[in-house]
C-alpha beads as a LAMMPS data file, in Angstrom:
LAMMPS data file: protein, C-alpha beads

150 atoms
149 bonds

1 atom types
1 bond types

-500.0 500.0 xlo xhi
-500.0 500.0 ylo yhi
-500.0 500.0 zlo zhi

Masses

1 110.0

Atoms # bond

1 1 1 0.420 -0.259 0.024
2 1 1 1.654 3.799 -0.666
3 1 1 2.729 5.080 2.350
4 1 1 0.078 8.358 1.722
5 1 1 -2.619 5.828 2.126
6 1 1 -1.409 3.992 5.344
7 1 1 -0.762 7.703 6.663
8 1 1 -4.406 8.833 6.181
9 1 1 -5.515 5.584 7.100
10 1 1 -3.991 5.768 9.959
11 1 1 -5.021 9.329 11.107
12 1 1 -8.857 8.108 9.673
13 1 1 -8.671 5.507 12.301
14 1 1 -7.175 7.039 14.945
15 1 1 -9.495 9.635 15.454
16 1 1 -12.413 7.778 14.950
17 1 1 -13.538 7.265 18.617
18 1 1 -13.134 10.825 20.170
19 1 1 -13.325 13.589 17.974
20 1 1 -16.241 16.098 17.283
21 1 1 -18.696 15.890 14.705
22 1 1 -17.625 16.264 11.301
23 1 1 -18.705 19.424 9.377
24 1 1 -20.895 18.770 6.623
25 1 1 -19.258 20.105 3.997
26 1 1 -15.709 18.756 4.099
27 1 1 -13.137 19.581 1.461
28 1 1 -11.569 16.746 -0.705
29 1 1 -8.477 17.822 -1.000
30 1 1 -7.206 18.650 2.574
31 1 1 -4.541 20.832 4.481
32 1 1 -5.609 19.577 7.706
33 1 1 -6.816 16.412 9.387
34 1 1 -10.170 15.201 9.018
35 1 1 -12.061 14.186 12.167
36 1 1 -15.103 11.703 12.480
37 1 1 -16.612 10.462 15.350
38 1 1 -17.495 7.016 16.138
39 1 1 -21.219 7.551 16.579
40 1 1 -21.250 9.605 13.398
41 1 1 -19.538 6.830 11.893
42 1 1 -22.388 4.390 12.381
43 1 1 -24.685 6.183 11.059
44 1 1 -25.076 10.253 10.680
45 1 1 -22.336 10.803 8.240
46 1 1 -24.194 9.612 5.605
47 1 1 -26.777 12.119 5.924
48 1 1 -24.482 15.175 5.472
49 1 1 -24.632 17.003 2.465
50 1 1 -21.231 15.677 0.974
51 1 1 -23.085 12.171 1.058
52 1 1 -23.720 10.508 -2.382
53 1 1 -26.103 8.189 -2.865
54 1 1 -26.110 5.677 -5.585
55 1 1 -28.286 2.419 -7.020
56 1 1 -25.671 0.710 -8.560
57 1 1 -23.632 -2.868 -8.841
58 1 1 -22.973 -2.833 -5.002
59 1 1 -26.552 -2.130 -4.208
60 1 1 -28.037 1.305 -2.366
61 1 1 -25.008 2.811 -1.389
62 1 1 -24.041 6.545 0.478
63 1 1 -20.272 7.352 0.101
64 1 1 -18.624 10.314 2.223
65 1 1 -15.499 11.128 1.153
66 1 1 -13.226 12.865 3.450
67 1 1 -10.132 13.611 1.779
68 1 1 -8.576 13.379 -1.776
69 1 1 -4.868 13.929 -2.497
70 1 1 -4.177 16.693 -4.708
71 1 1 -2.759 14.625 -7.560
72 1 1 -6.576 12.340 -7.207
73 1 1 -4.952 9.552 -6.530
74 1 1 -5.570 8.710 -2.893
75 1 1 -8.873 8.841 -1.576
76 1 1 -10.481 8.514 2.007
77 1 1 -13.768 8.193 3.406
78 1 1 -16.802 5.983 4.638
79 1 1 -18.910 3.988 2.325
80 1 1 -22.479 2.045 3.177
81 1 1 -23.863 -0.626 0.573
82 1 1 -26.667 -2.974 1.024
83 1 1 -26.481 -6.399 -0.058
84 1 1 -24.673 -7.427 -3.249
85 1 1 -23.200 -10.506 -5.166
86 1 1 -20.945 -9.443 -8.062
87 1 1 -18.293 -11.330 -10.079
88 1 1 -15.352 -9.102 -10.166
89 1 1 -13.097 -9.396 -13.538
90 1 1 -10.372 -6.563 -12.390
91 1 1 -10.644 -4.683 -9.133
92 1 1 -9.645 -0.768 -10.177
93 1 1 -7.670 0.067 -7.525
94 1 1 -5.687 -1.091 -3.968
95 1 1 -7.642 -0.450 -1.347
96 1 1 -7.568 -0.904 2.520
97 1 1 -11.108 -1.244 3.846
98 1 1 -12.081 -1.321 7.767
99 1 1 -15.946 -2.549 8.474
100 1 1 -17.690 -1.138 10.981
101 1 1 -20.793 -3.024 10.622
102 1 1 -21.574 -5.804 8.222
103 1 1 -18.805 -7.873 6.376
104 1 1 -17.992 -9.452 2.937
105 1 1 -16.993 -12.527 1.329
106 1 1 -14.079 -12.386 -1.083
107 1 1 -13.810 -15.558 -3.259
108 1 1 -10.882 -15.118 -4.887
109 1 1 -10.348 -16.377 -8.773
110 1 1 -8.185 -19.431 -7.591
111 1 1 -11.306 -20.516 -5.446
112 1 1 -9.735 -19.033 -1.766
113 1 1 -12.221 -17.397 0.289
114 1 1 -11.544 -14.323 2.887
115 1 1 -14.189 -13.690 5.314
116 1 1 -14.302 -10.309 6.627
117 1 1 -16.686 -8.868 9.514
118 1 1 -17.336 -5.731 11.787
119 1 1 -13.961 -4.989 13.485
120 1 1 -11.576 -6.399 11.087
121 1 1 -9.904 -4.925 8.255
122 1 1 -8.947 -6.498 4.292
123 1 1 -6.702 -4.978 1.676
124 1 1 -7.692 -5.816 -2.161
125 1 1 -5.235 -5.190 -4.536
126 1 1 -5.813 -3.260 -7.743
127 1 1 -6.368 -6.038 -10.502
128 1 1 -7.672 -8.550 -8.313
129 1 1 -10.266 -11.271 -9.664
130 1 1 -12.924 -12.916 -7.878
131 1 1 -16.278 -12.633 -6.397
132 1 1 -17.710 -10.308 -4.016
133 1 1 -20.629 -11.067 -1.410
134 1 1 -22.589 -8.964 1.249
135 1 1 -25.633 -9.061 3.127
136 1 1 -24.256 -5.130 3.766
137 1 1 -21.862 -3.192 5.551
138 1 1 -20.544 0.584 6.836
139 1 1 -16.812 0.788 6.273
140 1 1 -13.884 3.096 6.393
141 1 1 -11.894 3.006 2.744
142 1 1 -8.638 4.325 1.631
143 1 1 -8.232 3.668 -2.092
144 1 1 -4.654 4.853 -4.290
145 1 1 -5.245 4.578 -7.879
146 1 1 -1.728 3.681 -9.183
147 1 1 -2.168 3.493 -13.031
148 1 1 -0.752 0.308 -13.586
149 1 1 -2.083 -2.974 -12.050
150 1 1 0.382 -5.014 -10.084

Bonds

1 1 1 2
2 1 2 3
3 1 3 4
4 1 4 5
5 1 5 6
6 1 6 7
7 1 7 8
8 1 8 9
9 1 9 10
10 1 10 11
11 1 11 12
12 1 12 13
13 1 13 14
14 1 14 15
15 1 15 16
16 1 16 17
17 1 17 18
18 1 18 19
19 1 19 20
20 1 20 21
21 1 21 22
22 1 22 23
23 1 23 24
24 1 24 25
25 1 25 26
26 1 26 27
27 1 27 28
28 1 28 29
29 1 29 30
30 1 30 31
31 1 31 32
32 1 32 33
33 1 33 34
34 1 34 35
35 1 35 36
36 1 36 37
37 1 37 38
38 1 38 39
39 1 39 40
40 1 40 41
41 1 41 42
42 1 42 43
43 1 43 44
44 1 44 45
45 1 45 46
46 1 46 47
47 1 47 48
48 1 48 49
49 1 49 50
50 1 50 51
51 1 51 52
52 1 52 53
53 1 53 54
54 1 54 55
55 1 55 56
56 1 56 57
57 1 57 58
58 1 58 59
59 1 59 60
60 1 60 61
61 1 61 62
62 1 62 63
63 1 63 64
64 1 64 65
65 1 65 66
66 1 66 67
67 1 67 68
68 1 68 69
69 1 69 70
70 1 70 71
71 1 71 72
72 1 72 73
73 1 73 74
74 1 74 75
75 1 75 76
76 1 76 77
77 1 77 78
78 1 78 79
79 1 79 80
80 1 80 81
81 1 81 82
82 1 82 83
83 1 83 84
84 1 84 85
85 1 85 86
86 1 86 87
87 1 87 88
88 1 88 89
89 1 89 90
90 1 90 91
91 1 91 92
92 1 92 93
93 1 93 94
94 1 94 95
95 1 95 96
96 1 96 97
97 1 97 98
98 1 98 99
99 1 99 100
100 1 100 101
101 1 101 102
102 1 102 103
103 1 103 104
104 1 104 105
105 1 105 106
106 1 106 107
107 1 107 108
108 1 108 109
109 1 109 110
110 1 110 111
111 1 111 112
112 1 112 113
113 1 113 114
114 1 114 115
115 1 115 116
116 1 116 117
117 1 117 118
118 1 118 119
119 1 119 120
120 1 120 121
121 1 121 122
122 1 122 123
123 1 123 124
124 1 124 125
125 1 125 126
126 1 126 127
127 1 127 128
128 1 128 129
129 1 129 130
130 1 130 131
131 1 131 132
132 1 132 133
133 1 133 134
134 1 134 135
135 1 135 136
136 1 136 137
137 1 137 138
138 1 138 139
139 1 139 140
140 1 140 141
141 1 141 142
142 1 142 143
143 1 143 144
144 1 144 145
145 1 145 146
146 1 146 147
147 1 147 148
148 1 148 149
149 1 149 150
C-alpha cells in the first residue's frame, strides 16, 4: 500500500473514537486532519450534504469522501452498501477497508475465500479477480489509484 494511504488510514482510524462531529462540507483536498466520531461513522455522517447516494452494482450505497490527494490518486472516506453479489473481473484500484458494521466474503479466482467481519480490515490489490458477496456493510476506506495493475 502507498505510504500516503497508510498515513491517511492512520489518521482516519485513530481519530474515529474521540473527536467532534464532522463538518457537513468537508473539503476533498485537505490541508488539515479530518475528524469523524465513532457515533457519526455509525450513521449520521451518511446523511450529510457531502454524502453521495447511488443504486448500482453494490446495491443501494452512500459514499462520504473525507479527503482526496491533490493528484487525485488517493482517497479516503466512509461507505455504506446494501446487499450485493457481483463478479469482479479486475478490481479498479488498491484499497484498504475497515468494516464498522456488516462484512464481506471475497472469493478469489483461485477459489480461496476471505471472510471479513465488522471490526476487521482487508486489503484488495488493484487487478484482483473474484466474487464479492455481502449482506450489507459500513466501512472506512482508503484507495490508491496507481495507474498500473500490480
